[in-house]
C-alpha positions in Angstrom: -0.1 0.0 0.1 1.4 3.6 -0.7 0.7 6.8 1.4 -1.1 8.5 -1.6 -2.5 7.6 -4.9 -1.3 10.7 -6.6 1.4 12.9 -5.1 1.8 16.0 -7.1 5.4 18.0 -6.3 3.8 22.0 -6.7 0.4 24.0 -6.0 1.5 26.4 -9.1 -1.6 26.1 -11.7 -0.6 22.9 -12.9 -0.4 21.1 -10.1 -3.4 23.0 -8.3 -5.5 21.5 -11.3 -3.6 17.8 -11.5 -4.3 17.2 -7.5 -8.0 18.7 -7.5 -8.6 16.6 -11.1 -7.5 13.3 -9.3 -9.2 13.9 -6.1 -12.6 14.9 -7.8 -11.9 11.2 -9.4 -11.3 9.7 -5.8 -8.1 8.8 -5.2 -6.2 9.8 -2.1 -4.0 13.0 -3.1 -0.9 14.7 -1.8 0.5 18.1 -2.6 4.1 19.2 -1.8 5.0 23.3 -1.2 6.4 25.2 0.7 4.8 27.1 3.4 5.3 30.6 1.6 5.0 29.4 -1.8 0.9 28.4 -1.9 -0.4 28.5 -5.6 3.3 28.5 -6.8 5.3 31.4 -8.7 2.0 32.2 -11.2 0.4 33.7 -7.2 3.2 34.8 -5.4 6.2 36.2 -7.8 4.7 35.7 -11.2 1.6 36.1 -13.0 -0.8 37.7 -10.4 1.6 39.5 -8.6 2.6 41.7 -12.2 -0.8 41.9 -13.4 -2.2 43.2 -10.1 0.8 45.9 -10.7 -0.3 46.7 -14.3 -4.2 47.3 -13.3 -3.0 49.2 -10.4 -0.6 51.1 -12.4 -3.3 51.7 -14.9 -5.4 53.2 -12.2 -3.0 55.3 -10.3 -2.0 56.7 -13.6 -4.8 57.3 -15.4 -3.0 56.7 -18.4 -6.3 55.2 -20.0 -8.1 58.4 -19.3 -5.9 61.0 -20.4 -7.2 60.8 -24.0 -10.7 61.9 -22.6 -9.2 64.2 -19.3 -5.6 65.6 -21.0 -2.2 64.3 -20.7 -1.7 65.7 -17.6 -4.7 63.8 -15.6 -3.8 61.6 -12.9 -5.4 59.2 -9.9 -2.3 60.3 -7.6 0.5 62.8 -8.1 2.8 61.1 -6.5 2.3 57.2 -6.4 5.3 55.2 -4.1 5.5 51.5 -3.8 3.7 51.2 -1.3 0.7 52.3 -3.4 1.2 49.8 -5.7 2.2 46.9 -3.3 -1.1 47.4 -1.2 -3.1 45.9 -4.3 -1.0 43.7 -5.1 -0.7 42.0 -1.2 -4.2 41.8 -1.3 -5.1 40.0 -4.2 -2.2 37.7 -3.8 -3.8 37.3 -0.2 -6.8 36.5 -1.5 -6.1 34.0 -4.3 -3.9 32.2 -1.3 -7.0 31.8 0.5 -9.1 30.4 -3.0 -6.3 27.8 -3.2 -6.3 26.4 0.0 -10.0 26.5 0.2 -9.9 24.2 -2.8 -7.9 22.2 -1.5 -9.2 21.4 2.0 -12.6 20.9 0.6 -11.4 17.9 -2.4 -9.9 16.6 0.4 -5.9 16.8 -0.9 -3.1 16.8 2.2 -0.9 20.2 2.1 2.3 18.7 3.0 4.6 21.4 3.9 8.1 21.7 2.6 10.7 21.0 -0.5 10.5 17.4 -1.9 13.3 15.3 -3.3 13.0 11.6 -4.5 14.3 8.7 -3.0 13.3 6.5 -5.4 10.6 6.1 -8.0 8.1 5.8 -5.6 9.3 7.5 -3.1 9.6 11.6 -1.9 11.2 12.7 0.8 9.8 16.1 2.0 11.6 18.2 4.0 10.3 21.6 6.1 13.0 23.9 6.7 10.8 26.1 9.4 10.2 22.9 11.8 13.8 20.6 10.7 11.6 17.5 10.2 11.9 15.4 7.5 9.1 12.8 6.2 9.3 10.0 3.6 6.0 9.8 1.4 5.3 6.6 -1.0 3.0 7.2 -4.1 1.6 5.1 -7.0 1.8 8.2 -9.4 3.6 11.5 -8.9 3.1 14.5 -11.1 5.7 17.0 -11.2 4.4 20.5 -11.4 7.4 22.3 -9.9 7.6 25.5 -12.2 10.6 27.7 -13.3 12.6 30.3 -11.5 14.4 33.3 -13.2 17.5 32.3 -15.1 20.3 34.1 -14.2 23.4 34.2 -15.9 27.0 33.9 -13.8 28.2 37.1 -15.3 25.5 39.1 -14.0 26.6 40.4 -10.3 22.8 40.5 -9.0 21.9 42.9 -5.9 18.7 43.9 -4.6 17.1 46.9 -5.9 19.8 47.4 -8.3 20.5 44.5 -10.3 17.7 42.2 -10.4 15.4 39.6 -12.7 11.4 39.3 -12.4 11.3 38.0 -9.2 13.0 41.1 -7.7 11.1 43.6 -8.8 8.3 43.2 -7.1 10.0 43.9 -4.2 11.9 47.0 -4.7 11.6 49.1 -2.3 11.2 53.1 -4.5 10.0 53.9 -7.7 13.1 53.9 -9.7 14.1 57.3 -12.5 15.8 55.3 -14.5 15.5 51.4 -15.6 17.4 49.1 -18.1 15.8 46.3 -19.2 17.7 43.4 -20.4 15.6 41.3 -23.0 12.4 42.4 -24.7 10.3 38.7 -24.4 6.8 38.9 -23.3 8.5 39.4 -19.3 10.3 42.0 -19.6 8.2 44.0 -22.1 5.6 43.7 -20.0 7.8 45.5 -17.0 8.9 47.9 -18.9 5.5 48.8 -20.1 4.5 49.3 -16.8 7.5 51.6 -15.3 7.2 53.4 -18.0 3.7 54.7 -17.5 5.0 55.6 -14.2 7.4 58.0 -15.5 10.6 55.4 -15.3 12.8 56.3 -18.2 13.2 53.0 -19.6 15.9 51.2 -21.9 15.2 48.1 -24.0 18.4 46.3 -24.7 17.8 43.2 -27.2 20.0 40.9 -29.2 17.5 40.0 -31.6 16.4 42.5 -34.2 13.2 43.0 -33.1 11.2 41.9 -30.2 7.9 39.5 -29.9 9.0 37.5 -32.6 5.9 35.2 -32.6 3.6 38.0 -32.5 2.1 39.5 -35.3 4.7 42.1 -37.2 1.5 45.0 -38.2 0.7 44.4 -33.9 4.1 44.5 -32.4 4.9 48.1 -34.4 1.5 49.6 -33.0 2.8 48.4 -29.3 6.4 49.7 -30.2 5.1 53.0 -31.5 3.3 53.0 -27.7 6.3 52.3 -26.2 8.1 55.3 -27.6 5.4 57.7 -26.8 5.8 56.7 -23.1 10.0 57.6 -23.5 11.2 54.2 -24.1 14.4 53.7 -26.0 15.3 50.4 -27.6 18.2 49.1 -28.2 18.2 46.0 -31.4 20.7 44.0 -32.3 22.9 45.1 -29.0 24.4 42.1 -26.5 25.4 43.2 -22.8 28.9 42.9 -22.1 28.7 43.8 -18.4 26.9 45.4 -15.7 28.4 47.2 -12.5 27.2 48.2 -9.8 28.2 52.0 -9.4 27.2 54.8 -7.3 26.1 58.0 -8.8 27.3 61.3 -7.2 27.8 59.3 -3.7 24.0 60.1 -3.3 22.2 57.0 -4.7 23.1 53.5 -5.8 23.1 51.9 -9.3 24.2 50.3 -12.3 26.4 50.9 -15.5 25.1 48.7 -18.4 28.1 47.8 -20.9 27.2 47.0 -24.3 29.7 45.1 -26.7 29.2 47.7 -28.6 30.9 50.5 -26.4 27.7 52.3 -25.3 27.2 53.1 -21.2 23.7 53.2 -20.0 23.4 54.2 -16.4 20.1 53.3 -14.5 18.6 53.3 -10.9 18.2 49.4 -11.9 18.7 47.0 -14.1 16.4 44.2 -14.6 17.6 41.3 -16.2 15.2 39.1 -18.3 17.1 36.4 -19.4 14.4 33.7 -19.3 13.6 31.1 -17.2 14.9 28.0 -15.4 13.3 24.4 -14.7 13.3 24.3 -10.8 14.5 20.7 -10.7 18.1 21.1 -9.7 16.7 19.6 -5.6 14.5 17.0 -7.0 17.6 14.1 -7.3 15.7 13.3 -10.3 18.1 10.4 -10.8 17.0 8.7 -7.9 13.7 8.1 -9.9 15.3 7.8 -13.1 14.9 10.8 -14.5 17.3 13.2 -16.2 16.7 17.1 -17.4 17.9 19.2 -19.8 20.4 22.5 -19.6 17.5 24.6 -18.9 16.1 22.0 -16.0 13.6 20.8 -18.3 11.5 17.5 -18.2 11.0 16.0 -21.2 7.2 14.0 -22.0 4.7 12.5 -24.0 1.2 13.5 -25.0 0.3 12.4 -22.0 2.7 14.4 -19.9 4.4 11.3 -18.8 7.9 11.4 -18.3 10.7 8.6 -18.9 9.2 7.0 -16.3 5.6 5.8 -16.9 4.0 6.6 -13.0 5.7 9.7 -13.3 4.6 13.1 -14.7 5.3 16.7 -15.9 3.1 19.4 -16.2 3.6 23.0 -16.7 6.5 25.5 -16.8 8.9 22.7 -15.9 8.2 21.0 -19.6 9.2 23.9 -21.4 6.8 25.8 -24.0 4.2 27.2 -23.9 4.7 27.6 -19.7 1.3 30.1 -19.7 -0.3 29.3 -16.5 -3.9 28.7 -18.6 -1.9 25.6 -20.4 -0.5 24.7 -17.2 -4.1 24.3 -15.7 -5.3 22.1 -18.9 -2.0 20.3 -18.9 -2.4 19.4 -14.8 -6.2 18.5 -15.3 -5.7 15.8 -18.0 -2.3 14.3 -16.1 -4.3 14.0 -13.3 -6.9 12.0 -15.2 -4.8 10.1 -17.1 -2.7 9.2 -13.7 -6.1 7.4 -12.2 -6.5 5.9 -16.0 -9.8 7.9 -16.8 -10.8 9.3 -20.2 -9.7 12.6 -21.0 -9.9 14.4 -24.4 -6.1 15.8 -25.6 -6.0 19.1 -25.3 -7.6 21.4 -28.7 -4.5 22.8 -30.3 -6.1 26.2 -30.3 -4.6 27.8 -27.6 -4.4 31.5 -27.1 -1.6 34.1 -26.4 -2.0 37.3 -23.5 0.4 39.4 -23.5 0.0 41.8 -20.7 1.9 45.3 -22.0 0.2 48.6 -22.0 -1.2 48.5 -24.1 -2.5 44.8 -24.1 -1.8 42.0 -26.8 -3.7 38.3 -27.7 -3.7 36.2 -30.5 -5.0 32.8 -31.4 -4.0 31.1 -34.5 -1.5 31.8 -37.4 0.3 35.2 -38.2 0.7 36.7 -41.5 4.3 35.9 -41.6 3.5 32.1 -40.4 0.7 32.2 -43.5 2.8 33.5 -46.0 5.7 31.4 -45.1 3.7 28.2 -45.7 2.1 29.7 -48.8 -1.6 29.6 -47.7 -3.8 32.2 -49.2 -5.5 34.1 -46.8 -7.7 38.1 -46.7 -7.2 40.6 -44.1 -10.2 42.2 -42.1 -9.5 44.8 -39.7 -11.2 46.9 -37.2 -10.0 50.5 -35.1 -11.7 51.0 -31.6 -12.0 54.3 -32.9 -14.6 53.7 -35.8 -16.2 51.6 -32.8 -18.8 53.9 -30.2 -17.3 51.6 -27.7 -14.1 53.0 -28.4 -14.7 56.7 -28.3 -16.6 56.0 -24.8 -13.4 54.6 -23.2 -11.0 56.8 -24.6 -9.3 54.1 -26.6 -8.6 55.7 -30.1 -5.5 52.9 -31.0 -6.8 49.7 -30.3 -7.6 47.5 -32.9 -8.8 44.0 -34.6 -7.5 42.1 -37.2 -9.0 39.0 -39.0 -7.2 36.5 -41.2 -9.4 34.5 -43.1 -8.7 31.9 -45.8 -10.5 32.8 -49.3 -11.2 29.7 -49.8 -13.7 27.9 -47.6 -14.1 31.6 -45.4 -12.6 30.3 -42.2 -10.7 31.7 -39.3 -7.1 31.8 -39.6 -5.8 33.7 -37.3 -7.2 36.8 -34.5 -4.9 39.3 -33.9 -6.3 42.2 -31.4 -4.6 45.3 -29.7 -5.4 47.6 -27.6 -8.2 48.0 -24.2 -9.4 44.4 -23.3 -7.5 42.2 -25.9 -7.1 39.3 -23.5 -10.9 39.2 -23.0 -11.8 39.8 -26.9 -9.5 37.0 -28.2 -12.2 34.8 -27.3 -14.6 35.2 -29.6 -12.6 34.3 -32.1 -10.9 30.6 -30.6 -14.5 29.9 -30.1 -15.8 30.3 -33.8 -12.0 29.1 -35.1 -12.7 26.0 -32.4 -16.3 25.3 -33.7 -14.8 25.2 -37.4 -16.9 28.4 -38.1 -17.1 31.3 -40.6 -16.6 34.3 -41.4 -20.0 34.4 -42.4 -21.1 33.7 -38.6 -19.6 37.1 -37.7 -21.2 38.9 -40.6 -25.1 37.6 -39.3 -24.1 37.2 -35.6 -25.4 40.3 -33.4 -23.7 42.3 -31.0 -24.8 44.0 -28.0 -23.9 47.6 -28.9 -21.9 49.9 -27.7 -19.1 47.2 -27.1 -15.6 46.0 -28.2 -16.6 42.9 -29.4 -18.6 44.8 -32.2 -14.9 44.9 -34.1 -15.2 41.0 -34.4 -18.5 42.2 -36.8 -16.6 45.2 -38.6 -13.5 43.4 -39.1 -15.6 40.6 -40.6 -17.3 42.8 -43.1 -14.3 44.5 -44.4 -13.0 40.8 -45.1 -16.0 40.3 -46.7 -15.8 43.8 -48.8 -11.9 42.9 -50.1 -13.2 39.5 -50.8 -15.9 40.8 -53.2 -13.9 43.1 -54.7 -11.3 40.2 -55.8 -13.9 37.5 -57.1 -15.2 41.1 -59.4 -11.8 41.2 -60.9 -11.4 37.7 -61.6 -14.2 37.2 -63.6 
């Protein structure tokens, strides 16, 4: 007899959903998690704090209202870290309570501490607070330990001066100047937030463009707005060194030295150099497993590792490393571990980037369709043409549809502006159900709403296709 039917390592989105799925199926389930990390990185240092910070920034700066009330409009003149932290701490606290409640009412045991394998079916849990070490056995194990920010050995990290994405939510004061190294999702999200707060931000990226997986037109629109917030971009540049400095003896800072010879002084440098799988303390070899150089574990289509009774889900298995996909991976792994049938995860998954303004898309981009030689037509709707866009003061937002002229199916939906991450799900649903552009043309949307943009863009597409057809006769 094992102590548990299913033992889950980590309580983030993937681990939480895996544990609850198995518990709903009547299995004896436990989750191993550190006392101060219930909910994992997602709740404590990642998704929830950063998105809550974004909402606080938007509200306190009054940024979204300036088109209506003027560029000088602000809800609070002097914004402090305490102002931003108050909202974040409230939301994080509530989310932790929700997760604890969900685990409790589903009779999932919560084992405080960190885990490491002693053999393929046994895990030792160490609680640094009490000093206790206990061993637990399980028939099935699900690894959901997530990731942590990668820290290059060449960079000397220091609190408040040279930090990673975990450290940025713990800064003690708002920097006047900031360098963000890396123009990936995390780097650009934080760059936009601090720029909105009035920090002079410089983004350094070794590649020639940012967010390469996004639609180019959408990225260019975002770049324009970030430059309007005084963000400076240094593309095609590599960081040679980051040195801590004292500016005039009055405050500490850092000097970012680029390989091209440029030097950029700043109060704070945020290194966004990707993520590293949190697997180095698991003693995977004792379970018969290995991880790659980035700490990631390889799995099959059922999220099984090389050891069939051990599963892995979430960021620790790599791309796409999103909270939303991690939740579904956890649920499916939980079902498979319990021998219960479940449909595979749908291939159509939305991407949301919480920059200011935000971006979201589902399906393919123009570049992908062009490379695959798939013909498409483009339909565009701009928020400034919608009554709702005028009401909320968003004149820059846009929605773009990519449509097959052959069978009129939606091939991609790309949204930029207010509510993009919510709005994209309409297009996702139409695509997932095999719907065509005709559904959006014939559908009635509430007025005034941003959802109307689908009908406007659909009609734009139909008109363009009609013109092509007329010239082809």
